[in-house]
C-alpha positions as CSV (number, residue, x, y, z in Angstrom):
1,X,72.0,51.7,62.3
2,X,70.4,48.3,61.7
3,X,67.8,49.0,59.0
4,X,70.2,48.4,56.2
5,X,70.8,44.9,57.4
6,X,67.2,43.8,57.1
7,X,67.4,43.3,53.4
8,X,66.1,41.4,51.5
9,X,63.1,41.2,53.9
10,X,60.4,43.7,53.0
11,X,59.9,46.7,55.2
12,X,56.8,49.0,55.3
13,X,57.5,52.4,56.9
14,X,54.5,54.5,57.9
15,X,54.8,58.0,59.2
16,X,52.8,61.1,59.8
17,X,53.2,64.2,57.7
18,X,51.5,66.5,60.2
19,X,54.2,68.1,62.3
20,X,54.4,66.9,65.9
21,X,54.9,69.8,68.4
22,X,58.3,68.5,69.6
23,X,59.9,66.8,66.7
24,X,58.1,67.9,63.5
25,X,57.0,65.8,60.6
26,X,58.1,62.2,60.4
27,X,58.4,62.3,56.6
28,X,62.1,63.2,56.4
29,X,63.1,60.6,59.0
30,X,61.0,57.9,57.3
31,X,62.4,58.7,53.9
32,X,66.0,58.6,55.3
33,X,65.2,55.2,56.9
34,X,63.9,54.0,53.5
35,X,67.0,55.1,51.7
36,X,69.1,53.2,54.2
37,X,67.0,50.1,53.9
38,X,67.3,50.0,50.2
39,X,64.8,48.7,47.6
40,X,63.0,46.4,50.0
41,X,61.4,49.3,51.8
42,X,58.0,50.8,51.0
43,X,57.0,54.2,52.4
44,X,53.6,55.7,53.2
45,X,53.4,59.2,54.7
46,X,49.9,60.0,55.9
47,X,49.8,63.8,55.4
48,X,47.2,64.6,58.1
49,X,48.6,62.1,60.6
50,X,50.8,62.9,63.5
51,X,53.0,60.3,65.2
52,X,51.0,57.0,65.6
53,X,47.6,58.3,64.7
54,X,47.4,57.0,61.2
55,X,44.9,54.3,62.1
56,X,42.6,57.0,63.5
57,X,43.0,59.3,60.5
58,X,42.5,56.7,57.8
59,X,41.3,53.5,59.4
60,X,40.0,51.7,56.3
61,X,43.0,52.6,54.1
62,X,45.4,51.8,57.0
63,X,44.0,48.3,57.4
64,X,43.9,47.6,53.7
65,X,47.5,48.7,53.1
66,X,48.9,46.7,56.0
67,X,47.0,43.6,55.1
68,X,48.2,43.9,51.5
69,X,51.8,44.4,52.6
70,X,51.7,41.4,54.9
71,X,49.9,39.3,52.3
72,X,52.7,40.1,49.8
73,X,55.5,39.7,52.3
74,X,54.4,36.5,53.9
75,X,52.8,34.6,51.0
76,X,55.9,34.6,48.8
């Protein structure tokens, strides 16, 4: 309900594309959140990740992407 009120602050939504046994892939939910957030949202779906294991699946890329996002968001 609140994600649409965050604008114009940038949002980076990261989710797993690998289906979780109880609630499936996060991709549809993450994309819905991004649509609600508007143009200030960036999305990264990690295909082989399940909920919260993106850093284990792609540690270097995960770190680089987050640092880049925060650099852009905080250094404006």
